C-alpha positions as CSV (number, residue, x, y, z in Angstrom):
1,X,-36.9,-50.1,-19.2
2,X,-37.5,-48.9,-22.8
3,X,-34.4,-47.3,-24.8
4,X,-34.4,-45.8,-28.0
5,X,-31.0,-45.6,-29.9
6,X,-31.2,-43.2,-32.8
7,X,-28.4,-42.9,-35.6
8,X,-27.5,-46.9,-35.2
9,X,-26.1,-47.9,-38.2
10,X,-26.1,-51.9,-38.7
11,X,-22.4,-52.0,-37.2
12,X,-23.6,-49.8,-34.1
13,X,-26.6,-52.1,-33.6
14,X,-24.3,-55.1,-33.6
15,X,-21.7,-53.8,-31.1
16,X,-24.9,-52.5,-28.6
17,X,-26.9,-55.7,-29.0
18,X,-23.9,-57.8,-27.6
19,X,-23.9,-55.8,-24.2
20,X,-27.0,-54.3,-23.6
21,X,-29.2,-56.1,-21.0
22,X,-31.5,-58.8,-21.9
23,X,-34.6,-57.0,-19.8
24,X,-34.1,-53.9,-21.7
25,X,-36.7,-52.9,-24.3
26,X,-34.4,-51.6,-27.1
27,X,-35.4,-50.1,-30.6
28,X,-32.5,-49.5,-32.8
29,X,-33.1,-46.7,-35.7
30,X,-30.7,-45.7,-38.3
31,X,-32.5,-42.2,-38.6
32,X,-31.3,-39.6,-36.9
33,X,-32.7,-37.6,-33.8
34,X,-35.0,-34.5,-35.1
35,X,-38.5,-33.0,-34.6
36,X,-39.7,-35.5,-37.5
37,X,-38.1,-38.4,-35.9
38,X,-38.8,-37.8,-32.0
39,X,-42.3,-39.7,-32.1
40,X,-40.4,-42.8,-32.2
41,X,-38.7,-41.8,-28.6
42,X,-42.6,-41.4,-26.8
43,X,-42.1,-43.7,-23.8
44,X,-38.9,-44.3,-23.7
45,X,-37.0,-43.5,-20.6
46,X,-33.7,-43.8,-22.0
47,X,-32.7,-42.4,-25.4
48,X,-29.2,-43.1,-27.0
49,X,-27.7,-40.5,-29.4
50,X,-24.7,-39.8,-31.6
51,X,-22.6,-36.8,-32.8
52,X,-25.2,-35.2,-35.6
53,X,-28.2,-36.1,-33.7
54,X,-30.4,-32.5,-32.4
55,X,-30.8,-32.0,-28.9
56,X,-31.7,-28.6,-28.7
57,X,-34.1,-26.8,-26.1
58,X,-37.2,-27.6,-28.4
59,X,-36.2,-31.4,-29.0
60,X,-35.3,-32.1,-25.3
61,X,-38.4,-30.4,-24.2
62,X,-40.6,-32.8,-26.3
63,X,-38.3,-35.8,-25.1
64,X,-38.8,-34.6,-21.4
65,X,-42.9,-34.5,-22.1
66,X,-42.7,-38.2,-23.6
67,X,-41.2,-39.4,-20.4
68,X,-37.3,-39.3,-21.2
69,X,-35.0,-39.0,-18.4
70,X,-31.3,-39.8,-19.7
71,X,-29.6,-39.1,-22.9
72,X,-27.1,-41.7,-23.3
73,X,-24.4,-40.2,-26.0
74,X,-22.8,-42.7,-27.6
75,X,-20.0,-39.8,-28.5
76,X,-17.0,-38.1,-26.2
77,X,-18.4,-34.3,-27.7
78,X,-21.6,-32.7,-26.6
79,X,-21.6,-29.8,-28.4
80,X,-25.1,-30.7,-29.9
81,X,-26.7,-30.8,-26.4
82,X,-28.3,-28.1,-24.6
83,X,-26.9,-28.7,-21.3
84,X,-28.5,-26.1,-19.6
85,X,-32.1,-27.0,-21.0
86,X,-31.8,-30.8,-19.8
87,X,-30.8,-29.6,-16.5
88,X,-34.1,-27.9,-16.1
89,X,-36.0,-30.3,-17.6
90,X,-34.5,-33.1,-15.3
91,X,-32.9,-35.1,-18.0
92,X,-29.5,-36.8,-17.1
93,X,-26.7,-36.6,-20.1
94,X,-24.3,-39.3,-20.1
95,X,-20.9,-39.8,-22.7
96,X,-18.6,-41.8,-23.7
97,X,-15.5,-39.6,-22.6
98,X,-12.9,-42.1,-24.2
99,X,-13.2,-45.0,-26.4
100,X,-10.0,-45.5,-28.9
101,X,-7.9,-42.6,-28.7
102,X,-5.3,-44.3,-30.6
103,X,-7.8,-44.8,-33.6
104,X,-8.2,-40.9,-34.0
105,X,-4.7,-40.2,-33.1
106,X,-3.4,-43.0,-36.1
107,X,-6.4,-41.7,-38.5
108,X,-5.0,-37.8,-38.1
109,X,-1.1,-38.8,-39.0
110,X,-2.6,-40.8,-41.9
111,X,-4.4,-38.0,-43.2
112,X,-0.9,-35.9,-42.9
113,X,1.1,-38.8,-44.7
114,X,-1.8,-39.2,-47.6
115,X,-1.5,-35.4,-48.2
116,X,2.0,-35.0,-48.1
117,X,3.1,-38.0,-50.2
118,X,-0.4,-37.9,-52.4
119,X,-1.1,-41.3,-51.7
120,X,-4.9,-40.8,-53.1
121,X,-3.7,-39.7,-56.3
122,X,-1.0,-42.5,-56.5
123,X,-3.9,-45.1,-56.2
124,X,-5.5,-43.6,-58.9
125,X,-2.9,-42.9,-61.3
126,X,-1.4,-46.4,-61.0
127,X,-5.2,-47.8,-61.6
128,X,-4.8,-45.8,-65.1
129,X,-1.5,-47.0,-66.1
130,X,-0.1,-43.7,-65.2
131,X,3.7,-43.9,-63.5
132,X,4.8,-40.4,-64.2
133,X,5.7,-38.6,-60.9
134,X,4.8,-35.1,-61.9
135,X,2.8,-33.5,-59.5
136,X,3.6,-36.3,-56.7
137,X,6.2,-34.3,-54.9
138,X,6.1,-34.5,-51.1
139,X,8.4,-33.3,-48.2
140,X,10.3,-34.7,-45.2
141,X,8.1,-34.8,-42.1
142,X,11.5,-35.3,-40.0
143,X,12.1,-31.5,-38.8
144,X,9.2,-29.8,-39.4
145,X,6.8,-28.2,-37.0
146,X,3.8,-29.8,-36.3
147,X,1.3,-27.6,-33.9
148,X,-1.3,-29.4,-32.3
149,X,-4.6,-27.4,-30.6
150,X,-5.6,-29.2,-27.7
151,X,-3.4,-31.3,-25.1
152,X,-6.2,-33.8,-24.4
153,X,-5.2,-37.7,-24.6
154,X,-5.6,-37.6,-28.7
155,X,-3.6,-34.6,-28.9
156,X,-0.9,-35.9,-26.8
157,X,-0.6,-39.3,-28.5
158,X,-0.3,-37.6,-32.1
159,X,2.3,-35.2,-30.9
160,X,4.2,-38.7,-29.6
161,X,3.6,-40.2,-32.9
162,X,5.3,-37.7,-34.7
163,X,8.0,-36.9,-32.5
164,X,8.8,-40.4,-33.6
165,X,8.7,-39.3,-37.2
166,X,11.4,-36.6,-36.2
167,X,9.0,-33.8,-35.9
168,X,9.3,-30.5,-33.6
169,X,6.0,-30.9,-32.0
170,X,4.3,-27.6,-30.1
171,X,1.2,-27.6,-28.4
172,X,-1.9,-25.2,-27.3
173,X,-4.0,-25.3,-24.5
174,X,-5.6,-23.2,-22.1
175,X,-4.5,-25.3,-19.3
176,X,-1.1,-26.1,-18.4
177,X,-0.4,-29.5,-19.6
178,X,2.4,-31.4,-17.2
179,X,2.0,-34.9,-19.3
180,X,3.2,-32.8,-22.5
181,X,6.3,-31.3,-20.4
182,X,6.9,-35.3,-19.6
183,X,6.7,-36.4,-23.4
184,X,9.2,-33.8,-24.4
185,X,6.2,-31.6,-26.0
186,X,6.5,-27.7,-25.6
187,X,3.4,-26.0,-24.8
188,X,3.0,-22.5,-26.2
189,X,0.7,-19.7,-27.1
190,X,-1.7,-19.8,-29.7
191,X,0.2,-17.0,-31.8
192,X,3.4,-18.6,-31.8
193,X,1.8,-22.1,-32.8
194,X,-0.1,-20.2,-35.8
195,X,3.2,-18.5,-37.1
196,X,5.7,-20.9,-36.5
197,X,3.9,-24.3,-37.5
198,X,4.2,-26.2,-40.8
199,X,1.5,-28.7,-40.0
200,X,-1.4,-27.9,-37.6
201,X,-4.2,-30.3,-36.2
202,X,-6.9,-29.8,-34.1
203,X,-8.0,-32.0,-31.3
204,X,-9.7,-29.2,-28.9
205,X,-13.4,-29.5,-28.0
206,X,-16.1,-27.5,-30.1
207,X,-17.3,-24.4,-27.4
208,X,-17.8,-20.8,-27.9
209,X,-14.2,-20.1,-27.4
210,X,-13.1,-22.5,-30.1
211,X,-15.8,-22.1,-32.6
212,X,-14.0,-21.1,-35.8
213,X,-10.7,-21.2,-34.2
214,X,-9.3,-21.4,-37.7
215,X,-10.6,-18.2,-39.3
216,X,-9.6,-15.8,-41.8
217,X,-7.8,-13.5,-39.5
218,X,-5.6,-16.9,-38.0
219,X,-4.9,-18.1,-41.6
220,X,-3.5,-15.3,-42.5
221,X,-1.2,-15.6,-39.7
222,X,-0.1,-19.0,-41.0
223,X,3.1,-20.0,-43.0
224,X,2.6,-19.8,-46.7
225,X,1.6,-23.6,-47.6
226,X,0.7,-24.6,-44.1
227,X,-1.3,-27.8,-43.7
228,X,-4.3,-27.9,-41.5
229,X,-6.1,-31.1,-40.4
230,X,-9.3,-31.6,-38.6
231,X,-10.3,-35.0,-36.9
232,X,-12.1,-33.0,-34.1
233,X,-15.4,-31.0,-35.0
234,X,-16.3,-29.1,-38.2
235,X,-17.3,-26.2,-36.5
236,X,-13.6,-25.8,-35.6
237,X,-12.9,-24.6,-39.0
238,X,-14.7,-21.5,-40.9
239,X,-15.7,-23.0,-44.5
240,X,-15.3,-19.9,-46.3
241,X,-12.2,-18.9,-44.9
242,X,-10.4,-22.3,-45.6
243,X,-11.8,-22.1,-49.6
244,X,-10.3,-18.8,-49.6
245,X,-6.9,-19.3,-48.1
246,X,-7.1,-22.5,-50.7
247,X,-7.5,-20.2,-53.6
248,X,-4.5,-17.9,-52.4
249,X,-2.5,-21.0,-51.5
250,X,-1.9,-19.9,-48.2
251,X,-3.1,-23.1,-47.1
252,X,-1.3,-26.0,-49.2
253,X,-2.8,-28.9,-47.7
254,X,-6.4,-29.6,-45.9
255,X,-7.4,-32.9,-44.6
256,X,-10.5,-33.1,-42.5
257,X,-12.3,-35.8,-41.2
258,X,-15.3,-33.5,-39.9
259,X,-17.3,-31.0,-41.6
260,X,-19.5,-27.9,-40.0
261,X,-22.4,-28.8,-41.7
262,X,-21.8,-32.7,-41.9
263,X,-25.5,-33.3,-40.3
264,X,-26.9,-33.5,-43.6
265,X,-24.1,-35.4,-45.3
266,X,-22.2,-37.5,-43.2
267,X,-23.0,-41.3,-42.6
268,X,-25.6,-41.6,-45.4
269,X,-25.2,-42.7,-48.9
270,X,-25.8,-39.8,-51.3
271,X,-23.9,-41.3,-54.5
272,X,-27.2,-41.0,-56.4
273,X,-27.9,-37.6,-55.3
274,X,-27.0,-33.9,-56.2
275,X,-25.4,-32.3,-53.0
276,X,-26.7,-29.2,-52.4
277,X,-24.0,-27.9,-50.1
278,X,-22.0,-25.5,-52.4
279,X,-19.2,-25.1,-49.8
280,X,-18.6,-28.5,-49.3
281,X,-18.5,-29.5,-53.3
282,X,-16.3,-26.3,-53.8
283,X,-13.6,-28.1,-51.0
284,X,-13.7,-31.1,-53.5
285,X,-12.8,-29.4,-56.2
286,X,-9.3,-28.8,-54.7
287,X,-6.7,-31.2,-55.6
288,X,-4.8,-30.7,-52.1
289,X,-7.9,-31.4,-50.2
290,X,-8.6,-34.7,-48.5
291,X,-11.9,-35.5,-47.0
292,X,-13.1,-38.7,-44.8
293,X,-16.5,-39.1,-43.5
294,X,-15.7,-38.9,-39.6
295,X,-14.6,-42.0,-39.9
296,X,-11.5,-41.4,-37.8
297,X,-13.0,-43.1,-34.5
298,X,-14.2,-46.3,-36.5
299,X,-12.4,-49.2,-35.5
300,X,-13.1,-52.4,-34.0
301,X,-11.9,-51.2,-30.5
302,X,-13.6,-47.9,-30.7
303,X,-17.1,-49.4,-31.8
304,X,-16.9,-52.0,-28.5
305,X,-15.6,-49.6,-26.3
306,X,-18.4,-46.9,-27.0
307,X,-20.9,-49.8,-27.0
308,X,-19.6,-51.0,-23.6
309,X,-19.6,-47.4,-22.0
310,X,-23.1,-46.5,-23.2
311,X,-24.1,-49.8,-21.9
312,X,-22.8,-49.2,-18.3
313,X,-23.9,-45.8,-18.4
314,X,-27.3,-46.9,-18.7
315,X,-26.7,-49.5,-15.8
316,X,-25.3,-47.2,-13.5
317,X,-28.5,-44.6,-14.2
318,X,-31.2,-47.4,-13.9
319,X,-29.3,-48.8,-10.3
320,X,-29.4,-45.1,-9.1
321,X,-33.0,-44.5,-10.3
322,X,-34.0,-47.8,-8.3
323,X,-31.9,-46.6,-5.2
324,X,-34.0,-43.4,-5.1
325,X,-37.1,-45.1,-5.8
326,X,-36.5,-47.2,-2.6
327,X,-35.5,-44.2,-0.6
328,X,-38.7,-42.5,-1.6
329,X,-40.6,-45.7,-0.5
330,X,-38.6,-46.2,2.7
331,X,-37.6,-49.8,1.8
332,X,-34.5,-51.7,2.0
333,X,-32.9,-52.7,-1.6
334,X,-30.9,-55.7,-2.2
């Protein structure tokens, strides 16, 4: 069975090589999947992809024509996959629903602390011999209201961690969260969360309902000086609205590990280039903005779990295929 793994950086390849079956013919590519790289997948029954690979109807159609029957996502999100097209084409899509929720939750709290206590500024100041405290004033997390959008495992873990700080934690999810009640986290409507929270953090999937959930209208409802954190998906935030909110000081702090147009930027070294994304470059000019490059998930444990689940998914698929072939040929399988 031929497998082509796109967007597989050296660290991905190392993790995957340890768990892939020895009889699988696996090709690891650092390039992302798109129309200009789809030729590498010719004849591959399985294509493995990551968060910013292109999997729209046009790409999926070409993959199907080349013999692809399984897309093995190495991530939890699937907003970049046209699932309806995949179904019509007979391509199965499998994902990694959970790898290390602790990694993302811990990074989320880390962004909050770094923004609040100006840790990124302090690092640079001290290296320059500047020990002045002007402009470094933070606030106590204790007693602040934190609003979490998305009551999945990561959102609940963030809430549990922040309760240890003494924060009042509220959470929004369209579905009733029994686990939240057990954790002592109050479930509220979105309007309440926007108007009452000092800090708002996003942990919901990106879909038609949540696309640009942080927009100009909702930012206007928030407390002046609110802290916004996004370690979910870039499309949850309207970049133009963020810039306007930062300029008006309605947004006091912004920490993002994702960006809605990150596909052309993240996971690559652009240090010797002039970045053409003006909106992204504008964000970097604000002193109260902290950006990390989609690294919230990036721990040893997460990489191992992603690789193992991906290999397990491919193995399960191959076993189902073998069983189906046996049934078609009316033979007994061991």
